[in-house]
C-alpha positions as CSV (number, residue, x, y, z in Angstrom):
1,M,33.9,-4.2,42.9
2,K,33.7,-5.9,39.5
3,D,31.9,-4.2,36.6
4,I,28.6,-5.8,35.7
5,T,28.0,-7.0,32.2
6,L,24.6,-6.3,30.7
7,N,23.3,-6.4,27.1
8,D,20.3,-5.2,25.2
9,N,18.5,-8.5,25.5
10,A,19.4,-9.3,29.1
11,A,16.4,-10.6,31.0
12,I,17.8,-10.5,34.5
13,S,15.5,-10.6,37.5
14,R,16.1,-8.0,40.2
15,R,17.0,-10.7,42.6
16,D,19.7,-12.1,40.3
17,F,20.9,-8.6,39.5
18,F,21.5,-7.7,43.1
19,R,23.0,-11.2,43.8
20,N,25.4,-10.8,40.9
21,M,26.7,-7.4,41.9
22,G,26.5,-7.7,45.6
23,A,24.3,-4.6,45.8
24,L,21.5,-3.5,48.1
25,G,18.4,-5.6,47.6
26,S,16.1,-4.4,50.4
27,G,15.4,-1.6,52.8
28,S,17.2,-3.4,55.6
29,L,20.3,-3.8,53.4
30,L,20.1,-0.1,52.5
31,L,20.2,0.7,56.2
32,S,23.1,-1.6,56.8
33,A,25.1,0.3,54.1
34,F,23.8,3.8,55.1
35,P,23.0,3.1,58.8
36,W,22.5,6.8,59.7
37,L,19.2,6.5,57.7
38,Q,17.7,4.3,60.4
39,S,16.4,7.3,62.1
40,C,14.4,8.1,58.9
41,G,12.9,4.7,58.7
42,D,9.4,3.4,59.6
43,D,10.6,1.6,62.7
44,V,11.8,4.8,64.3
45,K,8.7,6.7,63.2
46,K,6.6,4.2,65.2
47,T,8.7,4.5,68.3
48,V,8.5,8.3,68.4
49,D,5.2,9.3,70.0
50,S,3.5,12.0,68.0
51,G,3.2,14.2,71.1
52,E,6.8,13.8,72.4
53,K,9.2,16.7,71.8
54,L,12.9,17.2,72.0
55,R,13.7,20.2,74.2
56,L,16.6,21.9,72.4
57,G,19.1,24.6,73.4
58,I,20.9,26.5,70.6
59,V,24.5,27.6,71.3
60,G,25.5,30.1,68.6
61,T,22.7,32.2,67.1
62,G,24.4,33.8,64.1
63,S,23.3,33.3,60.5
64,R,23.8,29.5,60.5
65,G,22.2,29.1,63.9
66,Q,19.2,31.1,62.8
67,Y,19.0,29.0,59.6
68,H,18.7,25.9,61.7
69,M,16.2,27.5,64.0
70,Q,13.9,28.3,61.0
71,N,14.1,24.6,60.0
72,L,13.5,23.3,63.5
73,L,10.3,25.3,63.8
74,R,9.0,23.2,60.9
75,I,9.7,19.9,62.7
76,P,6.9,18.7,65.0
77,N,9.2,16.9,67.4
78,A,11.5,19.9,68.0
79,D,11.0,22.5,70.8
80,I,13.5,25.3,71.0
81,V,13.6,26.3,74.7
82,A,16.9,28.1,75.2
83,L,19.2,30.3,73.2
84,C,22.8,31.2,73.9
85,D,25.3,33.6,72.4
86,D,27.9,36.0,73.7
87,F,27.2,38.5,70.9
88,E,24.0,40.3,72.0
89,P,22.8,41.5,68.6
90,H,22.7,37.8,67.3
91,L,21.0,36.7,70.5
92,R,18.4,39.4,70.1
93,Q,17.6,38.4,66.5
94,A,17.3,34.8,67.6
95,A,15.0,35.7,70.4
96,A,12.7,37.4,67.9
97,I,12.4,34.1,66.1
98,C,11.7,32.1,69.3
99,P,10.3,34.5,71.8
100,Q,9.3,31.7,74.2
101,A,13.0,30.6,74.6
102,T,15.1,31.7,77.5
103,T,18.4,33.4,76.7
104,C,21.9,33.5,78.1
105,A,25.4,34.6,77.2
106,D,27.4,31.6,78.8
107,Y,26.8,28.2,77.3
108,R,27.6,26.5,80.7
109,S,24.5,27.9,82.2
110,L,22.5,26.4,79.3
111,L,24.2,23.0,79.9
112,D,23.2,23.2,83.6
113,K,19.5,23.2,82.8
114,K,18.2,19.7,83.5
115,D,15.1,20.1,81.3
116,I,17.2,20.6,78.1
117,H,17.6,17.3,76.3
118,A,19.8,18.3,73.4
119,V,22.1,21.1,72.2
120,L,22.7,22.4,68.7
121,V,26.2,24.0,68.4
122,A,26.6,26.6,65.7
123,T,29.5,28.6,67.0
124,P,32.8,29.5,65.4
125,L,34.9,26.3,64.8
126,D,37.4,26.8,67.7
127,M,34.5,26.3,70.2
128,H,33.0,23.2,68.6
129,A,35.1,20.8,70.6
130,P,34.9,22.3,74.1
131,I,31.1,22.9,73.9
132,T,30.4,19.5,72.4
133,I,32.5,17.6,74.9
134,E,31.0,19.4,77.9
135,A,27.5,18.9,76.5
136,L,28.0,15.2,76.1
137,Q,29.5,14.9,79.6
138,A,26.5,16.8,80.9
139,G,24.2,14.1,79.5
140,K,22.9,16.1,76.5
141,H,22.5,14.9,72.9
142,V,24.4,17.1,70.5
143,L,24.2,18.3,66.9
144,C,27.4,20.2,66.1
145,E,28.0,22.0,62.9
146,K,30.8,20.9,60.7
147,S,33.8,20.7,60.8
148,M,34.2,18.8,64.0
149,A,37.1,20.8,65.4
150,L,40.1,23.0,64.6
151,T,42.8,20.4,65.2
152,P,42.9,16.6,64.7
153,E,43.5,16.2,68.4
154,D,40.3,17.9,69.2
155,C,38.4,15.9,66.6
156,L,39.6,12.7,68.2
157,A,38.7,14.1,71.7
158,M,35.2,14.8,70.5
159,Y,34.9,11.3,69.0
160,R,36.1,9.7,72.3
161,A,33.7,11.8,74.4
162,Y,30.9,10.7,72.1
163,K,31.8,7.0,72.4
164,D,32.1,7.3,76.2
165,S,28.8,9.2,76.6
166,G,26.3,6.8,75.0
167,K,24.5,9.9,73.7
168,V,23.5,10.9,70.2
169,L,26.0,13.0,68.3
170,Y,25.4,14.4,64.8
171,I,27.8,16.6,62.8
172,G,26.4,18.9,60.1
173,Q,27.2,16.7,57.0
174,Q,23.8,17.1,55.4
175,R,24.7,15.4,52.1
176,L,24.5,12.1,54.0
177,F,20.7,12.8,54.2
178,D,20.2,14.3,50.7
179,P,18.2,11.8,48.6
180,K,20.1,12.5,45.4
181,F,23.4,11.8,47.1
182,V,22.1,8.6,48.8
183,R,20.8,7.3,45.5
184,A,24.0,8.3,43.7
185,M,26.1,6.4,46.2
186,E,24.0,3.3,45.9
187,M,24.5,3.3,42.2
188,I,28.3,3.8,42.6
189,H,28.6,1.1,45.2
190,S,26.5,-1.4,43.1
191,G,28.8,-1.0,40.2
192,V,26.1,0.1,37.7
193,I,28.4,2.8,36.3
194,G,31.6,0.9,36.7
195,T,34.7,1.2,38.9
196,V,35.8,4.6,40.3
197,G,38.9,5.8,38.6
198,G,39.1,9.4,39.9
199,I,37.3,12.1,41.7
200,R,37.3,15.8,41.0
201,T,35.8,18.1,43.6
202,Y,35.6,21.9,43.6
203,W,33.8,24.8,45.1
204,F,34.1,28.2,43.5
205,R,32.6,31.5,44.6
206,N,33.2,35.2,43.9
207,N,32.8,37.1,47.1
208,D,35.2,38.3,49.9
209,W,33.5,36.1,52.5
210,R,33.2,39.2,54.8
211,R,30.3,40.3,56.8
212,P,29.6,43.9,57.9
213,V,30.7,44.8,61.5
214,P,29.2,47.5,63.6
215,S,32.6,48.6,64.9
216,P,36.3,47.4,64.5
217,E,36.4,45.6,67.8
218,Y,33.9,43.1,66.5
219,E,35.9,42.2,63.3
220,R,37.3,38.9,64.5
221,K,34.1,37.9,66.3
222,I,31.9,38.4,63.2
223,N,34.5,37.5,60.5
224,W,36.0,34.6,62.4
225,R,36.2,32.5,59.3
226,L,39.1,34.7,58.0
227,Y,41.4,34.2,61.0
228,K,43.5,31.1,61.9
229,Q,42.7,31.4,65.6
230,F,39.1,30.4,64.8
231,S,39.0,28.7,61.4
232,G,40.7,26.7,58.8
233,G,39.2,28.8,56.0
234,L,38.1,27.1,52.9
235,M,39.2,23.6,54.1
236,T,37.1,23.5,57.2
237,E,34.1,25.6,56.0
238,L,33.7,24.1,52.5
239,A,36.0,21.2,51.8
240,T,34.8,18.9,54.6
241,H,31.5,18.4,52.7
242,Q,33.2,17.3,49.5
243,L,35.9,15.2,51.1
244,Q,33.2,13.3,52.8
245,V,31.5,12.6,49.5
246,G,34.8,11.3,48.0
247,N,35.3,8.9,51.0
248,W,31.7,7.8,50.7
249,A,32.1,6.9,47.1
250,M,35.4,5.1,47.7
251,R,34.5,3.5,51.0
252,M,38.0,4.2,52.2
253,I,40.2,7.1,53.2
254,P,43.1,8.6,51.4
255,D,46.6,7.7,52.7
256,T,48.3,10.9,51.6
257,V,47.6,14.5,50.6
258,T,49.6,17.4,49.1
259,G,48.7,20.8,47.7
260,Y,49.1,24.5,47.6
261,G,47.3,27.3,49.3
262,D,47.7,31.1,48.8
263,I,46.1,34.4,49.3
264,V,45.8,35.4,45.7
265,Y,43.0,38.0,45.3
266,W,41.5,39.1,48.6
267,K,44.6,40.8,50.1
268,D,42.5,42.5,52.9
269,G,44.2,41.4,56.1
270,R,42.7,37.9,56.2
271,E,44.9,35.0,57.4
272,V,43.3,32.1,55.6
273,Y,43.8,31.1,51.9
274,D,41.4,32.3,49.3
275,N,42.8,29.9,46.7
276,V,43.6,26.2,47.4
277,S,44.4,23.2,45.3
278,L,45.0,19.7,46.7
279,I,45.5,16.1,45.6
280,Y,44.4,13.2,48.0
281,R,45.6,9.8,47.0
282,Y,43.7,6.6,48.0
283,P,45.3,3.2,48.5
284,G,45.5,1.6,45.0
285,G,46.2,4.9,43.3
286,V,42.8,6.7,42.8
287,K,43.2,10.4,43.3
288,M,40.7,13.0,44.5
289,T,41.4,16.6,43.6
290,Y,40.0,19.5,45.6
291,E,40.0,23.1,44.4
292,S,38.4,26.2,45.9
293,I,38.7,29.8,44.7
294,I,36.6,32.7,45.9
295,S,37.3,35.2,43.1
296,N,35.5,33.3,40.3
297,K,32.1,31.5,40.5
298,F,31.7,30.3,36.9
299,L,32.0,26.6,37.6
300,G,30.1,26.6,40.9
301,L,30.6,23.4,42.9
302,E,30.5,19.7,42.1
303,E,31.9,16.3,43.0
304,E,32.6,14.6,39.7
305,I,33.0,10.9,40.3
306,L,34.6,9.3,37.3
307,C,33.8,5.7,36.8
308,S,34.7,3.2,34.0
309,R,31.1,3.1,32.7
310,G,30.0,6.6,33.5
311,T,30.3,9.8,35.5
312,M,28.3,10.9,38.5
313,E,27.6,14.6,39.3
314,P,25.5,14.5,42.5
315,E,25.3,18.3,43.0
316,K,23.7,18.6,39.6
317,G,21.6,15.5,40.3
318,K,22.8,13.8,37.1
319,Y,24.8,10.9,35.9
320,Y,26.2,10.1,32.4
321,F,27.1,6.8,30.7
322,E,30.4,6.7,28.7
323,D,28.5,5.3,25.7
324,V,26.0,7.4,23.9
325,Q,23.0,5.2,24.7
326,P,22.9,2.6,27.5
327,A,21.2,-0.7,27.0
328,P,17.5,-0.6,27.9
329,G,18.0,-3.4,30.4
330,I,20.4,-1.1,32.4
331,M,17.8,1.6,32.6
332,Q,15.1,-0.8,33.7
333,L,17.4,-2.2,36.4
334,I,18.3,1.2,37.7
335,N,14.7,2.1,38.0
336,R,14.1,-1.1,39.9
337,I,16.9,-0.2,42.3
338,E,15.1,3.1,43.1
339,H,11.7,1.5,43.7
340,G,13.0,-1.5,45.6
341,I,15.1,0.5,48.0
342,F,13.9,4.0,48.6
343,D,10.3,3.1,49.4
344,H,11.7,2.0,52.8
345,V,13.1,5.5,53.6
346,S,10.5,8.2,54.5
347,F,12.3,11.0,52.7
348,A,12.4,9.2,49.3
349,G,9.8,11.5,47.7
350,A,8.1,11.0,44.3
351,S,8.8,8.0,42.1
352,W,11.6,8.5,39.5
353,V,11.5,7.9,35.8
354,P,14.8,8.6,33.9
355,E,14.9,10.8,30.9
356,T,15.9,9.5,27.5
357,A,19.5,10.4,26.9
358,T,20.1,12.9,24.0
359,K,23.7,13.6,23.0
360,N,24.8,12.4,26.4
361,A,22.7,14.9,28.2
362,G,22.7,12.5,31.1
363,Y,20.0,11.1,33.4
364,F,18.5,12.6,36.6
365,I,19.4,10.7,39.7
366,V,16.1,11.7,41.3
367,D,12.9,13.3,40.0
368,N,12.8,17.1,40.7
369,A,16.2,17.2,42.3
370,S,17.0,20.4,44.2
371,T,20.3,22.0,43.1
372,H,22.2,25.1,43.8
373,E,25.3,27.0,42.7
374,G,27.1,27.1,46.0
375,E,27.1,30.9,46.4
376,S,25.2,31.1,49.7
377,T,27.3,31.3,52.9
378,V,24.4,30.3,55.1
379,G,22.6,27.3,53.6
380,F,20.5,26.0,50.7
381,V,16.9,25.0,50.4
382,D,16.4,21.2,50.2
383,D,20.1,20.4,50.7
384,G,19.6,17.6,53.2
385,S,19.7,20.0,56.3
386,M,16.0,19.5,57.0
387,Q,16.3,15.7,56.9
388,L,19.4,15.9,59.1
389,L,17.7,17.9,61.7
390,A,14.6,15.7,61.7
391,S,16.7,12.6,61.9
392,F,18.6,14.1,64.9
393,C,15.4,14.9,66.7
394,K,14.1,11.4,66.3
395,A,17.4,9.8,67.2
396,A,17.7,11.9,70.4
397,I,14.1,11.2,71.4
398,T,14.7,7.5,71.1
399,G,18.1,7.8,72.7
400,R,19.8,5.7,70.0
401,P,23.3,6.7,68.9
402,V,23.4,6.5,65.1
403,E,26.1,4.2,63.7
404,A,28.6,5.5,61.2
405,L,27.5,9.1,61.0
406,V,30.1,10.5,63.4
407,E,32.8,8.4,61.7
408,E,32.0,9.9,58.3
409,A,32.2,13.4,59.7
410,Y,35.4,12.6,61.7
411,Y,37.4,11.5,58.7
412,S,36.3,14.4,56.5
413,S,37.2,16.8,59.2
414,V,40.6,15.3,59.9
415,L,41.4,15.1,56.1
416,A,40.5,18.8,55.7
417,L,43.0,19.6,58.5
418,L,45.7,17.4,57.0
419,G,45.2,19.1,53.7
420,L,45.7,22.4,55.5
421,Q,48.8,21.1,57.1
422,A,50.1,19.9,53.7
423,M,49.6,23.4,52.2
424,N,51.1,25.2,55.2
425,E,54.2,22.9,55.3
426,Q,54.5,22.5,51.5
427,R,54.9,18.7,51.6
428,I,53.2,15.4,51.3
429,V,51.3,14.5,54.5
430,T,50.5,10.9,55.4
431,F,47.4,10.2,57.4
432,P,48.8,9.5,60.9
433,D,47.9,6.1,62.4
434,E,47.1,7.7,65.8
435,Y,44.1,9.5,64.2
436,K,42.6,6.4,62.6
437,I,39.4,5.2,64.2
438,P,37.4,2.0,63.5
439,Y,34.9,2.3,60.7
440,L,33.4,-0.8,59.1
441,N,32.0,1.1,56.1
442,F,35.5,1.7,54.9
443,A,37.4,-1.1,53.1
């Protein structure tokens, strides 16, 4: 997209501004660019009866499953009616949160219940595909945690099962529902901060990623993230979030990836890397780097989207212009973007007034943005998870599959697995044609 020329004395109407840069000029156009937000809009709110509830079964009641349960209890349209886990201590903890729910150890018995409308899958990664596919085939709507699956083949099988089912499928890519990320992407796509020239993504922690086990035979069941049979490690548990952000900004997928992965610090019997560094190359030459180390937390996490006019840091909720002080006309127009678009989406929140830049301290993407340092291994407050769950409940009640959401998650999941392949095989890996699916939001 071309850069937009503005000057201090520019008196451009909002209509002309949007026409000139081909940006989003209304709520309907916002939803055409970010179609998964349709389930947050006023039209869906009107179709969901205030007394109607989505009867949910939870498969996988460990820390992440319980995190979702606590959020679901705050959503009026959600009703947790069944819990499933083959690890009894987790099932007991979940039952204490929702004592009215039935419990079972085999997910198939949960899928057999006709009065369950939807299933939330929060199991180890290796079980995502079989449970999701069987649930869709059983006529259930599904919200499955990210990543989609442990192999590209299983990711594709999940996608095809979704398309064949006509049911709603959500994958846990909550940044797609985080207001500061939505606003950041609208600004990038509109060209306000120029053309994307590079993307730097990273997620740093300083912990061993282990959880206590009651006895040795439960090691792999509880610490499944550390073993290749169940997990892709840092790539499937962290990188998928940030690869999705890069694709979202670029509106395309990388064609190649290469990188290195090693066990550098935590030499404790784990099988997955504790130190990864990759380069994804997009058509045209833009590179996205991804790094994750879990023996140093100083830098935290971020997606730095480097554009010709400025830099976007959505995790921090800030953006920066290349020049010290932007023209006043630019700031007025950005403010108009916010008011003209996000009033149509129910999670928009309070109105936003940018700060005055001081020594390039940057501007806030949204007012009172919620940020975090990425240390938690369970979830973060106000990270988009609540909006994702509420959106899923509304979409499932209306029975409307949500366009583009699964495709965004599919490509980030497959790209994480291709990055893992590139590190394992120590070579450049090209995105295979057989794993490409139609997606109109990509160029």
